[in-house]
N, C-alpha and C positions, 0 to 999 in steps of 0.2 A: 685623695676622692677615691672609692673603689668605683672600677666602672663598669657600666651599667650591664646589664647582660641583653647580650643579643639573640633578636629574631630573625625568620626569615622574613624578607620584606612582602607584603600582597604585590603583586602584580599589578603594575599601571601600563596605561595608554600610551602609547609609542609618543601620541605627542605631550604628556606628561612626563615622562623618561627624555624629552629631548628639551625642556624646559628645564628638568632638575638638573640634568649634564652642563649644559652649560650655566647656568651659578656654580656647579661645585668644580667644574675646573675653571673657570675664571676665580675662585678664589685659591684656586693650587696653584695659579700662574700667577697673582698677587705675590701669592708668598713666593714663587722660585720661577720668574721671569724669562730664565734662562734652563731650563734641565738639560741635563750633560749623563749619558752613560757613562757607567763607571766599569767600566772595561777599560784598562788600559790601551791606545794603539797609536799609532804613527802615523800608519798610511792604511786606504782603503785591506789591503790585504791582509794586515797585520788584525785588524777588525773581526774580519774573517773568520781567520784562525781562531779567535778566542770565542766568536761566539759557537764553534761548533765544539771547541772544549770545554764552553761554561755549560752543558746539557747535563742536567742533573748534578751540578755542583756548583757553589759560590763565585762572585766574579773575584775577590780578595784570594780566594785561592786560584785563580788563574793569572790573578796580576802577579802575585808574588813568583810564579813560574815563568810566565810570560816578558814581562816588563824588562829584566836583564838583556835579554835576548834582544828585543826588538829597539831598547838604545843603542844595540851593536849593528843593527842593522840585518831586519830580516825581513826577507824577500821568498817569492816561489824557489828559487836558486839555493837559495840557504837549506831549505826544507830537502829539496833534493840531494843535496850534496850533505847535510846532515844521516841521510835514508832513516829509514822507518827507527832500526833501533835506536839509530842515535838521539832521535825527537822523544821516543822512548823512554829514553833517559833522563829528558829534561824535565819532562810530564808526569813522570809515574807517580806521584803524589793525589794528583787528578781522576776523579773518579773516572771509571771505563777506560782508561789508560790506553792499555792494548788499542783496542778498536779504533779510538780518538787518532793515535799516532797513524794508524791504515790510511783512514779518510784523509788526514789533513796530507800524508804523501802522495796521495789519488788523486787531488785536488789540486794541489800543488802544482803538479805535472799538467793536468789538464788546463789550469789557468795562462800556464807559462806555454802551451804548445797552443792551445785552441782560443786562446784571449789574447794575446801575447804580452801577457802578465800583469792584464788589466782585470779585475772585478766585473764581473760582468753586471749589466743595470735592467735584465727584462727577469722576470719572475722563471719564464719557464728555463733561462740560462742559469737561472741561479741551483733552482731546484734540479739540475740535472747533475750539480757537484758532489760528491761522497761527502755523506753527512747531513747536505745539506735538506733542512725542510721547510715549509710553510712558515715555520716560527721563524726561523736564521732568516731565512729571503727577504721576510717582511721588515726584519731588521737592518739587514746592509740595505734595503729602498727607503727604509727612513732614515735612518742616520747618516748614511753616505750621498745618496741622493734626494733625500726630502722629501718622496713620495708621501701623500696621505694617506699611509697605510697604519693598518696597529698589531704590531705584535701581541699573541696574546699567552702570557707566562701564565705562572702560578700566582704571582702576586696580582697581574692584570685580570683574571678568573674572579679570582678570592674576593677582590674591592671594587671588582665591577658588578658584581652579584649581589655585596653587602649595600653597595650602594643605590641598587634598586635599577641600575641600568641595562642588567638583563638575567635571563630566568634560564639559561640552555645549561645543556648536562657535558658540553665539551667545548674546550678550546674552541675548533674550527667553526662550529655553530655560533658560538659566543662573538668569536671577531666578526660573521656577517650580521647580526643584531647590532653589535657595538659600531659597525659603520652604519649603522639607520639611523642609528640615536646621534653622534656624536659630529658634529658638522666639520667639514674638510680643513678648513680653515684653523680648527686646534687641532691635526694633524700631520707629523707624526708625535709633535710634544706630548698629547694625550699618553701616549706609553709610558714616556720617564714618569709622568705625573704621577697615572697609578702607580706604576712601580715603584718608585721613592715611598709614595705613601702606605706602600703593602709592606714594604720594606723594613721601615722606619717607626710608623703606626699601628696600621692597620693590621696588625700580624696574626700568621694564624693563631696560636696561642697566645694568650693574654694581651687582647688587643690596649692600648693607648685612648682608649675613648676618651678619656678625662682630659685629656691632653690635644684632640682633634679637633682640627678647623674647620672639618665637614661634620661635627658634630648635631648641629640643629640639620643639615639637611642630608642627615642620613634615616631612611626608613628602618636599618636594621635598630636603630635604637628606641624603645618605648618611650612615650612623651613619661617624664616624672609625675 
């Protein structure tokens, strides 16, 4: 079956979007009750490093580089003993590797010296680390500390727009709007549901609408 042509959904009221979000996320939850981050990690620090490394590249490429290091034991002291050049040699296949190597070295130093080797749990402290912006902080707050946050990456931004939940021009504004729409009890899991749906079904190119479990709840699909 050929996928239908998508169109920009009409603007919906806040109440309508809240109702729609409840239905959509309930169905995604039924299909995947325990969504998981696809970045490989064994400790909060390792997740922090992987999220920083994953900017503008794929989780698979990060996992390929980092899983052997993580399995061998990977802490802030590991990074500091490797040095920037040593880390760069391990992650050279990842996009923007030189800049990321410098950021990971610097943040490792700060985590060790200022936070006693622990990943900080406040937004301000997280965003004070090199290479950590709002999206990365949200991933850590949600994945590690189970805060009711929503990290808006390219998948979340695209899928939530197609599903009629937000019509914003930037991920930052989309995040704030989605937090008005999605019940806190569905956070942070909604982050994973949107990402996984966007990664495997609601793709940027050639979305698989014919096998989408949200097909009848998607305002971007014109009625037959």
